[in-house]
PAZAPA-4460 file (N, C-alpha, C; in steps of 0.05 Angstrom, whole numbers, plus 32768, in hexadecimal, padded with zeros to 4 digits):
% residues 314
    n_x    n_y    n_z   ca_x   ca_y   ca_z    c_x    c_y    c_z   seq   type   mol
   863B   954F   9228   8632   955B   9241   8616   9567   923E     1      F     A
   8611   9573   9227   85F7   957F   9223   85E0   956B   9226     2      F     A
   85E3   9554   9219   85CE   9540   9219   85CC   9533   9234     3      F     A
   85E2   952F   9242   85E1   9523   925C   85D3   9536   926F     4      F     A
   85D8   9550   926C   85CB   9564   927D   85AD   9564   9279     5      H     A
   85A4   9562   9260   8588   9561   925B   857B   9549   9268     6      I     A
   8587   9532   9266   857C   9519   9272   857A   951C   9290     7      I     A
   858F   9525   929C   858F   9527   92BA   857C   953D   92C3     8      M     A
   8579   9552   92B3   8567   9567   92BC   854A   955E   92BD     9      S     A
   8544   9548   92AF   852A   953D   92AF   8521   9535   92CB    10      G     A
   8534   952F   92DC   852E   9527   92F7   852C   953F   930A    11      F     A
   8530   9557   92FE   852F   956F   930E   8515   957E   930A    12      G     A
   8513   958E   92F6   84FB   959D   92F2   84EA   9595   92DA    13      G     A
   84F6   9586   92C8   84E9   957F   92AF   84DF   9562   92AF    14      Y     A
   84CD   955C   929D   84C4   9541   929A   84DB   9530   9291    15      S     A
   84E0   951A   929F   84F6   9509   9299   84F2   94FC   927D    16      A     A
   84DA   94F4   9277   84D4   94E8   925D   84D9   94FC   9247    17      D     A
   84D0   9515   924B   84D3   9529   9236   84F1   952F   9232    18      L     A
   8500   9531   9247   851D   9537   9244   852B   9520   9237    19      C     A
   8525   9507   923E   8532   94F1   9231   852B   94F1   9213    20      R     A
   8512   94F7   920D   8509   94F7   91F1   8518   950D   91E1    21      G     A
   851C   9524   91ED   852B   953A   91E0   8547   9531   91DB    22      V     A
   8553   9525   91EF   856F   951D   91ED   8573   9508   91D7    23      A     A
   8562   94F4   91D7   8566   94DF   91C3   855D   94E8   91A7    24      I     A
   8547   94F8   91A6   853E   9501   918C   8552   9515   9180    25      G     A
   8563   9522   9190   8575   9536   9185   858F   9529   917B    26      A     A
   8593   9510   917F   85AB   9503   9177   85A5   94EE   9162    27      V     A
   85B3   94EE   914C   85AE   94DA   9137   85C2   94C3   9139    28      A     A
   85B8   94AB   9132   85CA   9495   9130   85C7   9481   9147    29      G     A
   85CB   9467   9141   85C7   9452   9155   85DB   9455   916B    30      T     A
   85F4   945C   9165   8609   945E   9179   8601   9473   918E    31      G     A
   85F7   948A   9185   85EE   949E   9197   85D7   9495   91A8    32      A     A
   85C4   9486   919B   85AE   947C   91AA   85B7   946A   91C1    33      Y     A
   85CA   9458   91BB   85D4   9445   91CF   85E2   9454   91E6    34      I     A
   85F2   9468   91DE   8600   9478   91F2   85EC   9485   9206    35      C     A
   85D8   9492   91FB   85C5   94A1   920B   85B3   948E   921B    36      I     A
   85AD   9477   920E   859D   9463   921D   85AD   945A   9236    37      R     A
   85C8   9457   9233   85D8   944F   924A   85D7   9464   9260    38      Q     A
   85D7   947E   9258   85D5   9493   926B   85BA   9492   927A    39      L     A
   85A5   948C   926B   858A   948A   9277   858A   9473   928B    40      I     A
   8595   945C   9283   8595   9445   9295   85A5   944B   92AE    41      D     A
   85BC   945A   92AA   85CC   9461   92C2   85BE   9473   92D5    42      A     A
   85AB   9482   92CA   859C   9495   92DB   8585   9487   92EA    43      A     A
   8582   946C   92E5   856F   945D   92F4   8554   945A   92E7    44      G     A
   8551   9462   92CD   8537   9460   92C0   8533   9443   92B7    45      A     A
   8519   943B   92B5   8511   9421   92AB   84FB   9425   9297    46      S     A
   84F3   940F   928A   84DE   9411   9276   84C4   941B   9282    47      D     A
   84C0   9417   929B   84A7   9420   92A8   84A6   943F   92A8    48      A     A
   84BD   944C   92A5   84BD   946A   92A5   84B6   9475   9289    49      D     A
   84B4   9464   9275   84B1   946E   925A   8495   946A   924F    50      F     A
   848B   947D   923F   8473   9479   9230   8479   9466   9219    51      S     A
   8464   9459   920F   8468   9448   91F7   846D   945A   91DF    52      T     A
   8468   9474   91E0   846D   9486   91CA   848B   948E   91C9    53      T     A
   849A   9487   91DD   84B7   948E   91DD   84C7   947A   91CE    54      S     A
   84DD   9483   91C1   84F0   9471   91B4   8506   9469   91C7    55      N     A
   8505   9471   91E0   851B   946D   91F3   851A   9453   9202    56      S     A
   8503   9445   9201   8500   942D   9211   850E   9415   9203    57      H     A
   8510   93FF   9211   851E   93E7   9207   850C   93D5   91F7    58      S     A
   84F3   93D9   91F8   84E0   93C6   91EB   84CF   93B7   91FF    59      G     A
   84DA   93B4   9218   84CA   93A7   922D   84B5   93B9   9238    60      N     A
   84B3   93D1   922E   849F   93E5   9238   8483   93DA   9236    61      V     A
   847E   93C7   9223   8463   93BC   921F   845B   93A9   9235    62      Y     A
   846C   93A4   9248   8465   9393   925F   8461   93A4   9278    63      E     A
   845F   93BE   9275   845B   93D0   928C   843E   93D9   928F    64      T     A
   8438   93E0   92A8   841C   93EA   92AD   8417   9404   929E    65      D     A
   842B   9414   929A   8427   942D   928B   841F   9427   926E    66      R     A
   842C   9413   9262   8426   940C   9247   8409   9402   9245    67      A     A
   8401   93F2   9258   83E5   93E7   9258   83D2   93FF   9259    68      V     A
   83D7   9411   926B   83C4   9428   926E   83C4   9439   9254    69      A     A
   83DB   943F   9248   83DB   944E   9230   83CC   9440   9219    70      E     A
   83CF   9426   9218   83C1   9418   9202   83A4   9414   9208    71      Y     A
   839C   9411   9221   837F   9411   9227   8372   942B   921E    72      L     A
   8380   9441   9223   8374   945A   921A   8375   945D   91FB    73      Q     A
   838B   9454   91EF   838E   9454   91D2   8377   9443   91C5    74      F     A
   8371   942C   91D0   835D   941A   91C4   8340   9420   91CD    75      H     A
   833C   9429   91E6   8321   942B   91F0   8319   9446   91FA    76      Y     A
   832B   9459   91FC   8325   9473   9207   8311   9482   91F6    77      G     A
   82FF   9490   9203   82EB   94A1   91F5   82FA   94B7   91E6    78      A     A
   82F0   94BE   91CF   82FE   94D3   91BF   8302   94EC   91CF    79      D     A
   82EE   94F5   91DF   82F0   950E   91EE   8304   950C   9205    80      E     A
   830A   94F4   920E   831F   94F0   9223   833B   94EF   9216    81      D     A
   833D   94E1   9200   8357   94DE   91F3   8361   94F8   91E7    82      L     A
   834F   9507   91DA   8357   951F   91CC   8342   9535   91D1    83      L     A
   8343   9543   91E8   832E   9556   91EE   8333   9572   91E3    84      P     A
   833A   9574   91C9   8341   958D   91BD   8332   9590   91A3    85      Y     A
   8328   95A7   919D   8318   95AC   9185   832A   95A9   916C    86      A     A
   8343   95B0   916E   8354   95B1   9156   8368   959A   9155    87      N     A
   8363   9584   9163   8375   956D   9161   836E   955B   9149    88      G     A
   8380   9548   9143   837C   9537   912C   8368   9521   9131    89      P     A
   834E   9528   9130   8338   9515   9136   8338   94FD   9125    90      K     A
   8341   9500   910C   8341   94E9   90F9   8353   94D2   9102    91      E     A
   8365   94D8   9116   8378   94C4   911F   836C   94B3   9136    92      A     A
   8355   94BB   9140   8348   94AC   9156   833D   9491   914D    93      L     A
   8338   947F   9160   832B   9465   915A   833B   9455   9146    94      Q     A
   8355   9456   9148   8367   9448   9135   8361   942A   9135    95      F     A
   8360   941D   914D   835C   9400   914F   8342   93F7   9142    96      A     A
   832D   9407   9145   8313   9400   9139   8314   9405   911B    97      S     A
   8321   941A   9112   8322   941F   90F6   8331   940A   90E6    98      R     A
   8346   93FE   90F2   8354   93E9   90E4   8344   93CF   90E3    99      T     A
   8333   93CA   90F8   8321   93B4   90F7   830C   93B8   90E1   100      A     A
   8303   93D0   90DE   82EF   93D6   90C9   82FC   93D2   90AD   101      D     A
   8315   93D8   90AA   8323   93D4   9091   8324   93B7   908A   102      L     A
   8329   93A6   909D   8328   9389   9099   830D   937F   908F   103      C     A
   82F8   9388   909E   82DD   9380   9097   82D5   938A   907B   104      A     A
   82DD   93A2   9074   82D7   93AE   905A   82E2   939D   9043   105      E     A
   82FB   9395   9046   8308   9387   9030   8301   9369   902F   106      W     A
   82FA   935D   9045   82EF   9342   9044   82D5   9342   9035   107      V     A
   82C4   9357   903A   82AB   9359   902C   82AF   935E   900E   108      K     A
   82C1   9371   9007   82C5   9378   8FEB   82CF   9361   8FDB   109      K     A
   82DF   934F   8FE8   82EB   9339   8FDA   82DB   931F   8FDD   110      L     A
   82C4   9322   8FEA   82B1   930C   8FED   82BF   92F4   8FFB   111      N     A
   82CE   92F9   9010   82DB   92E4   901F   82CA   92DA   9036   112      L     A
   82CE   92C2   903E   82BE   92B8   9055   82C5   92C7   906F   113      P     A
   82B1   92C9   9080   82B5   92D8   9099   82BA   92C5   90B0   114      R     A
   82C9   92B0   90AB   82CD   929B   90BF   82DF   92A4   90D6   115      G     A
   82F9   92AA   90CF   830C   92B0   90E5   831F   92C6   90DD   116      A     A
   8327   92D6   90F1   833A   92EC   90EE   8350   92E9   9102   117      A     A
   8368   92F3   90FB   8380   92F1   910C   838A   930D   9110   118      F     A
   838B   9316   9129   8395   9331   9130   83B0   932E   913D   119      D     A
   83C5   9332   912D   83E1   932F   9137   83EB   9349   9142   120      V     A
   83F5   9348   915B   83FC   9361   9168   83E4   936F   9172   121      G     A
   83D2   9360   917F   83B8   9369   9187   83B8   937D   919E   122      C     A
   83CF   9380   91AC   83D1   9392   91C3   83BA   938C   91D7   123      A     A
   83AB   93A0   91DF   8396   939B   91F3   837B   9395   91E7   124      V     A
   837A   938F   91CD   8364   9380   91C2   834E   938E   91B3   125      G     A
   834E   93A8   91B0   8337   93B5   91A4   8331   93AC   9188   126      R     A
   8345   93A9   9177   8340   93A0   915C   8333   9384   915B   127      T     A
   833D   9373   916D   8332   9358   916E   8314   9358   9176   128      S     A
   830E   9369   918A   82F2   936B   9192   82E0   9375   917B   129      F     A
   82EA   9389   916C   82DA   9394   9156   82D8   937F   913F   130      D     A
   82ED   9370   913B   82EC   935B   9127   82D7   9345   912D   131      M     A
   82D2   9341   9147   82BF   932D   914F   82A2   9333   9146   132      S     A
   829E   934C   913E   8283   9354   9134   827F   934A   9117   133      K     A
   8295   9344   9109   8294   933C   90ED   829B   931E   90EA   134      T     A
   82AE   9314   90F9   82B9   92F9   90F5   82AF   92E6   910A   135      F     A
   82AD   92CC   9102   82A3   92B8   9115   82B7   92B1   912A   136      D     A
   82D1   92B5   9125   82E6   92AF   9138   82FC   92C3   9134   137      A     A
   8308   92CC   914A   831E   92DF   9149   8334   92D6   915D   138      V     A
   834D   92D4   9153   8364   92CF   9164   8374   92E8   9166   139      V     A
   8379   92F2   917E   838A   9309   9182   83A4   92FF   9190   140      G     A
   83BB   9307   9184   83D5   92FE   918F   83E6   9316   9194   141      L     A
   83F4   9316   91AB   8407   932B   91B1   841F   931F   91C0   142      D     A
   8436   932C   91BD   844F   9323   91CA   844E   932A   91E8   143      F     A
   8440   9340   91EE   843F   934A   920A   842C   933A   921B   144      S     A
   8436   932E   9230   8425   931F   9243   8410   9331   9250   145      H     A
   8419   9349   9257   8406   935C   9264   83EF   9364   9251   146      K     A
   83F6   9369   9238   83E1   9371   9225   83CD   935A   9221   147      F     A
   83D7   9342   921E   83C5   932B   921A   83B3   9327   9233   148      V     A
   83BF   9328   924B   83AF   9325   9263   839A   933A   9266   149      A     A
   83A1   9353   925E   838D   9369   925F   8377   9364   924B   150      T     A
   837D   935D   9232   8369   9358   921E   8357   9341   9227   151      A     A
   8363   932C   9233   8353   9315   923B   8340   931C   9252   152      D     A
   8349   932D   9263   8338   9336   9279   831F   9345   926E   153      K     A
   8324   9356   925A   830D   9364   924E   82FB   934F   9240   154      L     A
   8307   933B   9233   82F7   9327   9226   82E5   9318   9239   155      R     A
   82EE   9316   9252   82DE   9308   9266   82C5   9318   926F   156      S     A
   82C4   9331   9266   82AD   9342   926D   82B3   9356   9283   157      G     A
   82CB   9355   928D   82D3   9367   92A3   82DA   9383   9298   158      A     A
   82D6   9397   92A8   82E0   93B2   92A2   82FB   93B6   92AF   159      S     A
   830B   93C8   92A5   8326   93CD   92AF   8329   93EA   92B5   160      I     A
   8332   93F1   92CD   8338   940C   92D4   8356   9412   92CE   161      D     A
   835B   9429   92C4   8376   9431   92BE   8379   944F   92C2   162      Y     A
   8392   9458   92C4   8397   9475   92C7   83A7   947F   92AF   163      V     A
   83A1   9497   92A8   83AF   94A5   9292   83BD   94BE   929C   164      A     A
   83D5   94C2   9293   83E4   94D9   929C   83D7   94F3   9291   165      T     A
   83D4   9506   92A3   83CA   9520   929A   83E2   9533   9295   166      M     A
   83F2   9537   92A9   840B   9546   92A6   841C   9540   92BF   167      E     A
   8436   953E   92BB   8448   9537   92D1   843F   951D   92DF   168      G     A
   843A   951F   92F9   8432   9508   9308   8413   9507   930B   169      E     A
   8405   951A   9300   83E8   951B   9303   83DB   9507   92EF   170      A     A
   83C8   94F8   92F9   83BA   94E4   92E8   839C   94E7   92EB   171      T     A
   838E   94DA   92D9   8371   94D9   92DA   8369   94BC   92D7   172      A     A
   8353   94B4   92E4   834A   9498   92E4   8335   9494   92CE   173      A     A
   8337   947D   92C1   8324   9475   92AC   831E   9458   92AF   174      F     A
   8309   944F   92A1   8302   9433   92A1   82F9   942B   9285   175      S     A
   82FE   9412   927D   82F7   9409   9263   82ED   93ED   9264   176      C     A
   82DF   93E5   924F   82D5   93CA   924C   82D4   93C3   922E   177      A     A
   82D0   93AA   9228   82CD   93A2   920C   82B4   93AF   9201   178      A     A
   82B3   93B4   91E7   829B   93C0   91DB   8282   93AF   91E0   179      P     A
   826C   93BD   91E4   8253   93AF   91EB   824B   939B   91D5   180      D     A
   8251   93A2   91BC   8248   9391   91A6   825D   937D   919C   181      D     A
   8273   937A   91AB   8286   9366   91A5   827C   934A   91AC   182      A     A
   8283   9336   919C   827C   931A   91A1   8293   930D   91B0   183      N     A
   8292   930F   91CB   82A8   9307   91DB   82AF   92E9   91D8   184      L     A
   829B   92D9   91D4   82A0   92BC   91D2   82AD   92B4   91B8   185      D     A
   82B0   92C6   91A5   82BE   92C0   918C   82DC   92C6   918D   186      R     A
   82E6   92D1   91A3   8301   92DC   91A4   8312   92CB   91B6   187      I     A
   832B   92C7   91AE   833F   92BA   91BE   8359   92CA   91BD   188      K     A
   8364   92D1   91D4   837D   92E0   91D5   8394   92CD   91DE   189      F     A
   83AA   92CE   91D0   83C1   92BD   91D7   83DB   92CE   91D6   190      I     A
   83ED   92C6   91E8   8408   92D3   91E7   8419   92C3   91D4   191      Q     A
   8428   92D2   91C4   8439   92C4   91B0   844B   92D7   91A1   192      G     A
   845B   92CB   9190   8470   92DA   9182   8467   92DB   9164   193      D     A
   8464   92F3   915A   845C   92F7   913E   8471   92EB   912B   194      A     A
   848A   92E9   9133   849E   92DD   9123   84A0   92BF   9125   195      C     A
   8490   92B4   9136   848F   9297   913A   8472   928F   9141   196      D     A
   8461   9294   912F   8444   9290   9134   843E   9273   913A   197      L     A
   842A   926E   914C   8424   9253   9155   841A   9242   913E   198      P     A
   841E   9228   9140   8414   9215   912D   83F6   920F   9134   199      R     A
   83E8   9204   9120   83CD   91FC   9125   83B8   9211   9127   200      G     A
   83BE   9229   911C   83AA   923F   911B   83A3   9244   90FF   201      I     A
   838C   9251   90FB   8382   9257   90E0   8371   9240   90D5   202      G     A
   8369   9243   90BC   836F   9259   90A9   835D   9271   90AF   203      P     A
   8368   9289   90A7   835B   92A2   90AC   8353   92AF   9092   204      F     A
   833D   92BE   9092   8336   92CE   907B   8346   92E7   907A   205      S     A
   834D   92F2   9092   835D   930A   9093   8371   9308   90AA   206      V     A
   8389   9312   90A5   839E   9315   90BA   83A4   9332   90BC   207      I     A
   83A2   933D   90D4   83A5   935A   90D9   83BD   935F   90EA   208      H     A
   83CE   9371   90E2   83E5   9379   90F2   83E8   9397   90F1   209      G     A
   83E1   93A5   9106   83E2   93C2   9107   83FA   93CC   9118   210      A     A
   840A   93DE   910C   8421   93E9   911A   8432   93D3   9126   211      N     A
   8437   93BF   9116   8444   93A6   911F   845F   93A2   9111   212      L     A
   8460   93A4   90F6   8477   939C   90E7   8491   93A7   90F1   213      L     A
   8491   93C1   90F7   84AA   93CE   90FF   84B1   93CA   911D   214      C     A
   84A2   93B9   912A   84A8   93B1   9146   84B0   9394   9148   215      R     A
   84B4   9387   9131   84BB   936A   9130   84D9   9367   912B   216      L     A
   84E6   9354   9138   8502   934F   9133   8507   9343   9117   217      P     A
   84F3   9334   910D   84F5   9328   90F3   84DB   932B   90E3   218      E     A
   84D7   9342   90D8   84BD   9347   90CA   84B9   9335   90B2   219      P     A
   84CE   932E   90A3   84CA   931D   908C   84C2   9301   9095   220      V     A
   84CD   92F7   90AA   84C6   92DD   90B4   84A8   92DC   90BB   221      K     A
   849E   92F1   90C7   8482   92F4   90CD   8471   92F3   90B3   222      F     A
   8479   9302   909F   846A   9304   9086   846A   92E9   9078   223      L     A
   8480   92DB   9079   8483   92C1   906B   8470   92AC   9076   224      E     A
   8468   92AF   908F   8456   929B   909B   8438   929F   9092   225      R     A
   8432   92B7   9089   8416   92BE   9085   8407   92AE   9070   226      L     A
   8413   92A8   9059   8404   9298   9045   83F9   927E   904F   227      P     A
   8407   9271   9061   83FE   9257   906B   83E7   925A   907F   228      S     A
   83E0   9272   9087   83CB   9276   909B   83B1   9281   908E   229      L     A
   83B1   9285   9074   839A   9292   9067   8388   927E   9058   230      L     A
   836E   9284   9056   835D   9276   9044   8364   927E   9028   231      V     A
   835C   926F   9013   8362   9278   8FF8   8357   9294   8FF3   232      P     A
   8368   92A5   8FE8   8360   92C0   8FE3   835E   92D2   8FFB   233      G     A
   8367   92C8   9012   8367   92D8   902B   8378   92F0   9029   234      G     A
   8374   9303   903C   8382   931C   903C   8393   9321   9055   235      I     A
   83A7   9331   9051   83B8   933B   9067   83B6   9359   9067   236      V     A
   83AE   9364   907E   83AC   9381   9082   83C3   938A   9093   237      V     A
   83D6   9398   9088   83EE   93A2   9096   83ED   93C0   9098   238      L     A
   83F1   93CA   90B0   83F0   93E7   90B5   8409   93EE   90C4   239      I     A
   841A   93FF   90B8   8434   9404   90C5   843D   9420   90C0   240      S     A
   8449   942D   90D4   8456   9447   90D0   8473   9445   90C6   241      P     A
   847C   942B   90C4   8498   9426   90BC   84AC   9434   90CE   242      Y     A
   84A7   9433   90E8   84B8   9441   90FB   84CE   942E   9105   243      S     A
   84E1   9428   90F3   84F6   9415   90F9   8509   941F   910E   244      W     A
   850F   940D   9122   8523   9413   9137   8534   93FA   913B   245      L     A
   854E   93FE   913F   855F   93E7   9143   855A   93DA   915E   246      T     A
   854C   93E8   9170   8546   93DC   918A   8531   93C6   9187   247      S     A
   8523   93C5   9170   8510   93B0   916A   8519   939E   9154   248      Y     A
   8524   93A9   913F   852A   939B   9126   8546   93A2   911D   249      T     A
   8558   938E   9119   8572   9395   910F   8570   93A0   90F3   250      S     A
   8581   93B3   90ED   857E   93C3   90D4   857E   93B1   90BB   251      K     A
   858C   939B   90BC   858D   938A   90A4   8572   937C   909F   252      D     A
   855F   937E   90B2   8545   9372   90AE   852E   9387   90AB   253      K     A
   8536   93A0   90AA   8522   93B5   90A4   8518   93B1   9087   254      W     A
   84FF   93B6   9082   84F4   93B5   9067   84FB   93CE   9058   255      L     A
   8503   93E3   9065   850A   93FC   9058   8514   9410   906D   256      G     A
   8517   9429   9064   851F   943E   9076   853D   943E   907C   257      G     A
   854D   9430   906B   856A   9430   906E   8577   942D   9053   258      C     A
   8591   9430   9053   85A0   942D   903A   85A6   940F   9035   259      T     A
   85A0   9406   901C   85A5   93EA   9015   85C1   93E6   900C   260      G     A
   85C8   93CD   9006   85E4   93C6   8FFD   85EC   93D5   8FE4   261      P     A
   85D8   93DD   8FD4   85DE   93EC   8FBB   85E2   940A   8FC0   262      D     A
   85E1   9412   8FD9   85E4   942E   8FE0   85CB   943F   8FDD   263      G     A
   85B5   9433   8FD5   859C   9442   8FD2   858B   943E   8FEA   264      K     A
   857B   9453   8FF0   8569   9452   9007   8552   9440   9001   265      V     A
   854C   942D   9013   8536   941A   900F   851C   9426   9019   266      K     A
   8507   9423   900A   84ED   942D   9012   84DD   9416   901E   267      D     A
   84D1   941B   9035   84C3   9405   9044   84AD   93F9   9034   268      S     A
   849D   9409   9027   8486   93FE   9017   8490   93ED   9000   269      F     A
   84A5   93F6   8FF3   84B1   93E7   8FDD   84BC   93CC   8FE7   270      M     A
   84C9   93CE   8FFF   84D4   93B5   900B   84BD   93A2   9012   271      G     A
   84A8   93AC   901E   8491   939C   9025   8484   9390   900C   272      L     A
   8481   93A0   8FF8   8475   9396   8FDF   8485   937F   8FD3   273      T     A
   84A0   9382   8FD3   84B1   936D   8FC8   84AD   9352   8FD7   274      A     A
   84AB   9354   8FF1   84A7   933B   9001   848B   9330   8FFC   275      V     A
   8477   9340   8FFD   845B   9337   8FFA   8457   932B   8FDE   276      M     A
   8461   9338   8FC9   845E   932D   8FAE   846D   9313   8FAB   277      E     A
   8484   9310   8FB7   8493   92F7   8FB6   8483   92E0   8FC3   278      R     A
   8473   92E7   8FD7   8463   92D3   8FE6   8449   92CD   8FD8   279      L     A
   8442   92DC   8FC3   8429   92D7   8FB5   8412   92E9   8FBB   280      G     A
   8418   9300   8FC7   8404   9314   8FCE   8402   932A   8FB9   281      F     A
   83EA   9335   8FB6   83E5   934B   8FA5   83D9   9362   8FB5   282      T     A
   83E4   937A   8FB2   83D9   9391   8FBF   83BE   9399   8FB4   283      L     A
   83AA   939A   8FC4   838F   93A1   8FBB   8386   93BD   8FC5   284      V     A
   8394   93C7   8FD9   838B   93E1   8FE4   83A2   93EC   8FF5   285      H     A
   83A4   9407   8FF6   83B6   9414   9008   83AA   942F   9010   286      Q     A
   83B0   9437   9029   83A5   9451   9033   83B6   945B   904A   287      E     A
   83B4   9474   9050   83C0   9480   9067   83AE   947B   907F   288      D     A
   83BA   9473   9095   83AA   946B   90AD   83B5   947A   90C5   289      T     A
   83AA   9491   90CC   83B4   94A1   90E3   83AE   9494   90FE   290      P     A
   83BF   9499   9111   83BA   948F   912D   83C5   94A4   9140   291      F     A
   83BB   94A2   9159   83C4   94B4   916E   83C5   94A6   9189   292      I     A
   83DB   94A8   9196   83DE   949C   91B1   83E5   94B3   91C4   293      I     A
   83D6   94B5   91DA   83DA   94CA   91ED   83EF   94C2   9202   294      R     A
   8403   94D4   9205   8417   94D0   921B   840D   94DF   9234   295      E     A
   8406   94F8   9230   83F8   9506   9245   83E5   951A   9238   296      H     A
   83D7   952A   9247   83C1   9539   923C   83C9   954D   9227   297      I     A
   83E2   9555   9226   83EB   9567   9211   8403   955D   9201   298      R     A
   8406   9543   9201   841C   9537   91F2   8413   951C   91E6   299      K     A
   8416   951A   91CC   840C   9502   91BE   8421   94F8   91AA   300      Y     A
   841E   94DF   91A2   842B   94D5   918A   8416   94D3   9174   301      Q     A
   841A   94E3   9160   8408   94E2   9149   8417   94D7   9131   302      W     A
   840C   94C4   9124   841A   94B8   910D   8406   94B1   90F7   303      G     A
   8410   94AC   90E0   8400   94A3   90C9   840C   9489   90BF   304      I     A
   8401   9473   90C7   840B   9459   90BD   8402   9455   90A0   305      S     A
   8410   9443   9093   8409   943C   9078   83F8   9423   9079   306      H     A
   83DF   9425   9071   83CE   940E   9071   83CE   9400   9056   307      G     A
   83D3   93E5   9056   83D4   93D6   903D   83C3   93BC   9040   308      T     A
   83B5   93B5   902B   83A6   939C   902A   83B0   938B   9014   309      V     A
   83B8   9372   901B   83C4   9360   9009   83B3   9346   9006   310      W     A
   83AE   933E   8FEE   839F   9325   8FEA   83B2   930F   8FE0   311      Q     A
   83AF   92F7   8FEC   83C0   92E0   8FE5   83B3   92D3   8FCD   312      Y     A
   83C2   92D1   8FB7   83B6   92C7   8F9E   83C6   92B0   8F92   313      R     A
   83D7   92A3   8FA1   83E5   928C   8F97   83D3   9273   8F98   314      K     A
***
């Protein structure tokens, strides 16, 4: 009764998203999640009601206008608009550009050709645009049709207007465009499945996947395809918070974050390392990679993804 009351009160005086988040966050276990998700559905909520920062949506949230707006601000918003506070985590800003810089840095360090780059899970495209400053060709792929259409519109040279939530129902209008120094003619955006990557692409000097692994139904299947897409000595840059959820990935396919058959807790990095080494990759670099996504002007998702760079040496 307590949790049901919290959910329903969200339609009264409190933010519905906030109340749903409190209810679900306060209950542990998949069964409880399913139960409360059913209560939310019965109350008439849809994915369009949820922020991408919420764990309450079904996964189709990335096809909503709200998701597009949140990611446009995440990728293109001015620092002072995204985080207008003196004491906020400024180092988490410009995440999409910083991961592109990481790719360029390690391609240079390893003396790899700058021919082509593959941005898997490109969302609304900022990393792909920044990669075009370094690489002769960039392919950006995302499962979301809306994200790909948005990125492609920016690639055409158009600007896009969007609204960001300030508080409650109050919003503010913003506009964004591809970076002025991006080489738009070098970029191609395609809709596709990271677990079933298209044939006839590559080879790439670098494959980039940011905050992607823990949103795939079959992360190992994705990883197993990568060696065939790389130039000799090519690299894979994987950046993940390891935020595993059964709504995206069945627990038996998590790389870590759960108890294994031997009764021991699996560590995601150790699980990733085992797969990558089996495939012929060597870890050449790792770092903490902070990010921040704004839900409204005083509520954010702040995280520190684990950035890893792997070189294919088979």
